[in-house]
Every structure is written in structure tokens, then in C-alpha cells.
MARTOR-835214 format. One line per 5 residues: for each residue x, y, z of C-alpha. Coordinates in steps of 0.05 Angstrom, whole numbers. Last residue first. Example, Ala and Ser with C-alpha at 12.3 -4.5 7.8 and 13.67 -1.06 7.14 Angstrom:
// residues 2
273:-21:143 ~ 246:-90:156
This chain:
// residues 410
3081:2040:2020 ~ 3145:2066:2052 ~ 3151:2050:2126 ~ 3149:2098:2186 ~ 3176:2071:2252
3136:2083:2315 ~ 3152:2111:2384 ~ 3095:2126:2432 ~ 3113:2157:2499 ~ 3102:2111:2559
3049:2131:2610 ~ 3008:2159:2553 ~ 2977:2224:2576 ~ 2907:2240:2601 ~ 2904:2316:2600
2890:2348:2668 ~ 2927:2288:2696 ~ 2925:2213:2701 ~ 2979:2172:2666 ~ 2956:2120:2616
2976:2048:2603 ~ 2974:2024:2530 ~ 3043:1991:2530 ~ 3050:1947:2468 ~ 3040:1872:2479
2985:1855:2429 ~ 3004:1908:2377 ~ 3073:1876:2375 ~ 3139:1904:2400 ~ 3199:1876:2362
3243:1935:2379 ~ 3200:1987:2343 ~ 3126:1988:2326 ~ 3106:1993:2253 ~ 3076:2047:2209
3053:2055:2137 ~ 3065:2119:2100 ~ 3036:2187:2080 ~ 2963:2170:2090 ~ 2965:2153:2164
3009:2212:2182 ~ 2969:2260:2139 ~ 2902:2236:2168 ~ 2928:2247:2239 ~ 2956:2316:2224
2895:2342:2187 ~ 2844:2314:2236 ~ 2882:2342:2296 ~ 2891:2410:2264 ~ 2820:2423:2240
2789:2397:2305 ~ 2836:2439:2347 ~ 2825:2503:2308 ~ 2749:2501:2314 ~ 2752:2479:2388
2798:2536:2410 ~ 2744:2569:2452 ~ 2740:2507:2497 ~ 2670:2504:2527 ~ 2666:2545:2591
2599:2578:2577 ~ 2566:2512:2563 ~ 2603:2450:2544 ~ 2670:2415:2551 ~ 2719:2404:2494
2721:2328:2501 ~ 2645:2328:2508 ~ 2617:2260:2485 ~ 2554:2232:2518 ~ 2534:2304:2530
2516:2317:2457 ~ 2510:2392:2449 ~ 2582:2411:2468 ~ 2614:2413:2399 ~ 2639:2342:2398
2589:2314:2348 ~ 2531:2264:2346 ~ 2483:2237:2295 ~ 2509:2166:2304 ~ 2520:2116:2248
2593:2131:2235 ~ 2610:2143:2308 ~ 2612:2069:2328 ~ 2663:2056:2273 ~ 2717:2086:2318
2716:2024:2362 ~ 2776:2027:2409 ~ 2752:1989:2469 ~ 2743:2020:2539 ~ 2670:2040:2526
2650:1969:2505 ~ 2579:1992:2486 ~ 2573:2066:2500 ~ 2521:2102:2542 ~ 2502:2051:2594
2572:2022:2589 ~ 2830:2395:2112 ~ 2859:2371:2059 ~ 2904:2310:2057 ~ 2959:2314:2006
2965:2266:1947 ~ 3014:2210:1937 ~ 2958:2158:1929 ~ 2886:2177:1923 ~ 2843:2223:1966
2778:2186:1979 ~ 2798:2115:1961 ~ 2867:2122:1991 ~ 2839:2154:2054 ~ 2788:2099:2062
2841:2045:2052 ~ 2887:2078:2103 ~ 2831:2083:2155 ~ 2812:2010:2145 ~ 2884:1989:2152
2893:2028:2216 ~ 2830:1997:2244 ~ 2856:1927:2227 ~ 2922:1945:2261 ~ 2890:1956:2329
2947:1974:2376 ~ 2978:2015:2319 ~ 2912:2052:2311 ~ 2904:2061:2386 ~ 2975:2089:2392
2964:2136:2333 ~ 2901:2164:2365 ~ 2935:2169:2433 ~ 2993:2208:2404 ~ 2946:2254:2365
2905:2269:2427 ~ 2968:2282:2469 ~ 2997:2328:2417 ~ 2932:2368:2412 ~ 2921:2372:2487
2991:2394:2504 ~ 2999:2445:2449 ~ 2934:2484:2450 ~ 2924:2484:2525 ~ 2993:2510:2544
2999:2557:2484 ~ 2928:2585:2487 ~ 2929:2593:2563 ~ 2995:2630:2560 ~ 2968:2675:2505
2908:2691:2550 ~ 2956:2706:2606 ~ 2991:2758:2565 ~ 2925:2785:2540 ~ 2899:2795:2610
2961:2832:2630 ~ 2957:2877:2569 ~ 2883:2891:2584 ~ 2905:2925:2649 ~ 2931:2983:2608
2957:3034:2658 ~ 3028:3011:2651 ~ 3091:3022:2692 ~ 3061:2999:2758 ~ 3035:2936:2724
3104:2917:2700 ~ 3133:2929:2769 ~ 3079:2885:2799 ~ 3094:2831:2749 ~ 3167:2832:2767
3151:2828:2841 ~ 3103:2770:2831 ~ 3157:2734:2792 ~ 3206:2743:2850 ~ 3154:2724:2903
3130:2660:2867 ~ 3169:2610:2909 ~ 3144:2641:2974 ~ 3071:2631:2957 ~ 3080:2558:2939
3118:2542:3003 ~ 3083:2476:3015 ~ 3052:2493:3082 ~ 3030:2563:3061 ~ 3007:2584:3131
2957:2634:3103 ~ 2926:2581:3059 ~ 2920:2529:3115 ~ 2846:2543:3127 ~ 2834:2521:3055
2846:2448:3073 ~ 2836:2408:3009 ~ 2865:2456:2959 ~ 2913:2483:3013 ~ 2945:2414:3021
2967:2415:2948 ~ 2966:2354:2904 ~ 3006:2367:2840 ~ 2961:2376:2779 ~ 2972:2450:2771
3047:2443:2779 ~ 3045:2383:2732 ~ 3011:2427:2679 ~ 3064:2482:2684 ~ 3121:2431:2685
3091:2396:2624 ~ 3089:2462:2586 ~ 3162:2476:2604 ~ 3183:2405:2585 ~ 3150:2412:2517
3185:2479:2507 ~ 3253:2450:2525 ~ 3241:2388:2483 ~ 3224:2432:2423 ~ 3296:2455:2425
3313:2390:2390 ~ 3324:2422:2322 ~ 3294:2404:2254 ~ 3231:2446:2253 ~ 3267:2502:2291
3224:2524:2350 ~ 3181:2585:2362 ~ 3165:2592:2288 ~ 3143:2661:2266 ~ 3079:2697:2246
3065:2718:2319 ~ 2995:2690:2333 ~ 2981:2641:2277 ~ 3055:2627:2267 ~ 3063:2614:2342
3002:2569:2343 ~ 3025:2528:2283 ~ 3095:2525:2311 ~ 3070:2496:2377 ~ 3022:2447:2344
3077:2420:2297 ~ 3128:2413:2353 ~ 3077:2380:2399 ~ 3057:2330:2344 ~ 3131:2315:2334
3140:2302:2409 ~ 3077:2259:2414 ~ 3095:2215:2355 ~ 3167:2202:2376 ~ 3189:2174:2309
3230:2111:2303 ~ 3292:2111:2259 ~ 3303:2072:2194 ~ 3345:2129:2166 ~ 3301:2136:2105
3239:2131:2148 ~ 3265:2182:2198 ~ 3276:2233:2142 ~ 3207:2217:2115 ~ 3175:2230:2183
3211:2297:2189 ~ 3187:2316:2119 ~ 3117:2295:2140 ~ 3119:2343:2199 ~ 3146:2399:2155
3088:2385:2107 ~ 3041:2389:2167 ~ 3068:2458:2184 ~ 3058:2482:2112 ~ 2988:2454:2109
2968:2488:2174 ~ 2997:2555:2150 ~ 2962:2550:2083 ~ 2895:2541:2118 ~ 2905:2607:2155
2851:2645:2117 ~ 2803:2588:2132 ~ 2816:2596:2206 ~ 2801:2671:2203 ~ 2738:2662:2162
2713:2605:2207 ~ 2724:2648:2269 ~ 2776:2627:2319 ~ 2817:2689:2335 ~ 2771:2748:2321
2698:2738:2341 ~ 2701:2676:2385 ~ 2769:2689:2417 ~ 2759:2764:2425 ~ 2688:2752:2450
2714:2703:2502 ~ 2763:2756:2526 ~ 2708:2809:2531 ~ 2662:2761:2567 ~ 2717:2746:2618
2728:2820:2630 ~ 2654:2832:2642 ~ 2651:2774:2690 ~ 2648:2698:2693 ~ 2700:2678:2744
2774:2677:2724 ~ 2805:2609:2709 ~ 2808:2597:2634 ~ 2805:2671:2617 ~ 2868:2682:2657
2878:2748:2694 ~ 2849:2736:2763 ~ 2869:2662:2767 ~ 2938:2679:2741 ~ 2951:2724:2800
3026:2710:2793 ~ 3013:2645:2833 ~ 2939:2634:2845 ~ 2939:2575:2796 ~ 2980:2534:2845
2924:2541:2896 ~ 2876:2503:2852 ~ 2817:2547:2830 ~ 2748:2515:2832 ~ 2713:2539:2770
2655:2586:2755 ~ 2604:2558:2706 ~ 2560:2523:2758 ~ 2502:2570:2770 ~ 2503:2599:2700
2504:2530:2668 ~ 2443:2503:2704 ~ 2407:2478:2641 ~ 2471:2469:2600 ~ 2532:2447:2639
2499:2421:2702 ~ 2435:2389:2674 ~ 2471:2366:2611 ~ 2524:2333:2654 ~ 2469:2299:2695
2437:2271:2632 ~ 2506:2248:2604 ~ 2527:2211:2666 ~ 2586:2217:2715 ~ 2577:2280:2757
2619:2285:2821 ~ 2600:2334:2876 ~ 2658:2357:2919 ~ 2656:2381:2992 ~ 2724:2410:3010
2751:2396:3080 ~ 2797:2340:3059 ~ 2766:2317:2994 ~ 2696:2301:3018 ~ 2661:2264:2962
2588:2269:2942 ~ 2554:2230:2886 ~ 2517:2241:2821 ~ 2514:2185:2769 ~ 2503:2131:2821
2533:2111:2888 ~ 2558:2040:2873 ~ 2575:2042:2799 ~ 2596:2114:2808 ~ 2650:2091:2857
2681:2049:2802 ~ 2682:2107:2752 ~ 2711:2152:2806 ~ 2767:2102:2820 ~ 2784:2097:2746
2791:2173:2738 ~ 2826:2178:2805 ~ 2884:2132:2786 ~ 2933:2134:2845 ~ 2879:2125:2897
2815:2167:2897 ~ 2783:2132:2957 ~ 2842:2154:2999 ~ 2821:2227:2992 ~ 2751:2211:3018
2753:2254:3081 ~ 2824:2271:3103 ~ 2802:2302:3170 ~ 2761:2244:3196 ~ 2746:2191:3143
2690:2202:3093 ~ 2633:2152:3083 ~ 2626:2138:3009 ~ 2575:2179:2971 ~ 2502:2197:2967
2478:2264:2940 ~ 2475:2322:2990 ~ 2413:2346:3028 ~ 2429:2415:3054 ~ 2391:2437:3116
2442:2405:3162 ~ 2494:2453:3134 ~ 2501:2503:3191 ~ 2503:2447:3242 ~ 2560:2414:3204
2600:2479:3204 ~ 2594:2485:3279 ~ 2611:2412:3291 ~ 2670:2416:3243 ~ 2697:2480:3274
2693:2451:3344 ~ 2726:2386:3321 ~ 2781:2423:3284 ~ 2795:2470:3342 ~ 2800:2411:3389
2846:2373:3342 ~ 2891:2434:3334 ~ 2895:2446:3409 ~ 2912:2373:3423 ~ 2964:2372:3368
2996:2437:3392 ~ 2998:2413:3464 ~ 3031:2348:3441 ~ 3083:2386:3401 ~ 3098:2433:3459
3106:2374:3506 ~ 3153:2340:3457 ~ 3195:2403:3450 ~ 3199:2411:3525 ~ 3220:2338:3532
């Protein structure tokens, strides 16, 4: 009974404090006129409106509330932009006002939010790191000088495909794309392969990257109720104590803070550069196998342009936006470099992905090489009509079921 009484007292006290704080905060914000949005529930706000597939839920909500709407995610007011003109307003015209990012609590582990170029606020250090990327790592001259590396890694990929073809085995497209991307990055940065081209150790690296991304994606009470940060309800602070200690020791033994920033920069490059590239290639191959007529057109064009047995060198906006219609881009004067806000896979403004030049070179080269080297079929009697095209929501939209395809000699 005493425990029950204490619990009831705690709940009453918590509810009273919450109501008082809400009323006070609400009175301070009456001057702000926010965009329309669904009515939030007490305490949890609009969290239930997101459901299990937030990207689809937000698209449906935008049909009701327009291209700019307000959601209350717990106690965090969130503005959702879902049109090209509004994206241009935020990412280009008002870029300086909106360029800093909301930091999920998981990112605060090991002070990554203070050391990572991807998450730190715009500052002198951030500008120095961006300058390193733009002036030294991803310049046209630097990328052109590494062309031989990309070709060598793609040849290893094609050798793996040929080995599977001879054995009649299916190829895990996403896994092999991850292996190629990882070794390309490691060769570019360290001049060595991180994983053996023919071993299965790549699975460990891929799992590590996925674990990092899933930790960022995982819902955290503190992200929606910042007042709980000191309580640490999910134990995220406690679980990082050992690593924090090791990092503190490292910092105490070195006066060069730039070393810490560079370590986190390399982490950003590996996590972002491998997961996004492999996922993009897997989706591209899945869509082509799901639409065989598009795959045939791509093969014919490559054969006409390159020749056989040669290497590849380097709704209100879109009609049928959920359909795979690559031809739509042939007649449009549009690219993905952050100037056309109908299509910004790399972002735009100050926060545009610094690895864009490398990513576009690598994805195009790998995809064209896979299409040109052989024909492909789905395994186990799966047809283009019944293949699984479901996605899994996350920072990078993944295929819910990894793509496996069998290479065929042409």
C-alpha cells in the first residue's frame, strides 16, 4: 500500500508540474503563429500520427495540412516541409537561420555532436572541416587522380559476380555494393582494403554501420521530452561511460583538438559513404529487376554507347511519383547538386553532403558495370510482379528484404 501511495503521489505531482509548465510555456509562445497541423494529444503530442512508416504518414498529413505544417513530437515543436518551393525557402533563402540540426540524444554519446562535422553547429571549426572536404578530399582533381582505384574496386566486384555466375549462386547486391564502397573509401583514405574482397568479414563491418545508424534512429524519450535528459530513462549515458573515459584519456594526452575532429570526420565518411551508396545501388538494381523493360533499355543503351565486353568508364511535382520512370529525367534540365529542390537526395545549402562528387561517380560506375557485365534474374522462381519491394524507414531508406539476384552470361 505504501508503494502504491508513493506512486500515486508521484503521478499527481508529475501531472501538476507538467500542466503548470505547459501553461507557462504556452503563454510565452502565444505571439508565435505556427503553421497548421493535426491536433496534438496531451503529453505525447502527435507521435501517434507518425505510425510505423513516418515518411508515408507525413506525406498523407501534407495532403490535409499543406506543404508546411506543425507537429508536436512529445514536447518538441517540429515544422515539416514537403514541397520544393518551401524547401528552397528553408535550405537556400533562409539557410543561415535553419542550417543547424536537431541533435538526437544518441549522437551526444562520446561528444560526437561536438566533434562531428555532420552534427556540430555552424562555427569556425565546422567551416574548417568543410573546407578540408571541399578543397582537399573531394575536389575534381583529387577524384580524377583516384579513377584507377574506383575501376580496380569495380573489377573486384565484377569478379565476384562472375564467380557467382559460374556457380549459379545469387548475389546479395547490397552486401557486395557495401564491400566495394567500404574498400574504395579505405583505399582513398588509408591506401589499404579494410575487408578482403573474397572474405565474409564485410558482414561485421556492415553490421557495425547498421548498429550505429539504428542507434541514431531508435526512438529516445529524451528527444521528445528534453526535461528527462538528466534522468537518462533509457540508460544511454551510462552505456557510454567506458568509451567516454577512454576518449577523455586520449584528450588529456594530446593538445591537438583537431585530431578528435578528424577521427569523427572519418567516422562520418565511413558511415555515410558506405550505407547510402550500397542502399542506393541495391534499390536501383531492385527497381530495374522489378521493371525488366527498363533494365533492357539500360542494357541496350550501354551496349550502343560502350560496346560489348568493354569496361564502363566513369504528384504536384512529379507525375506518378511512386513509379520507377527513369526516362522522366532525360528531358529535364535538372540535377541533384542542391539547386533543383524537386530533387535533393544530397540535401542543399550549407549542409549539402560534401561527398556528393565521389558518390555520384561511384554509384553510376557500379550500377552501369553490373548492368553491362551480365544479365540478371531473380532467384527461387520470384517474378518481377511478385518480388518484395517494401521499404524500411530510417535515416537511409532500406529495402525491407535484401535483394538477391542471379547473374547470367549474355
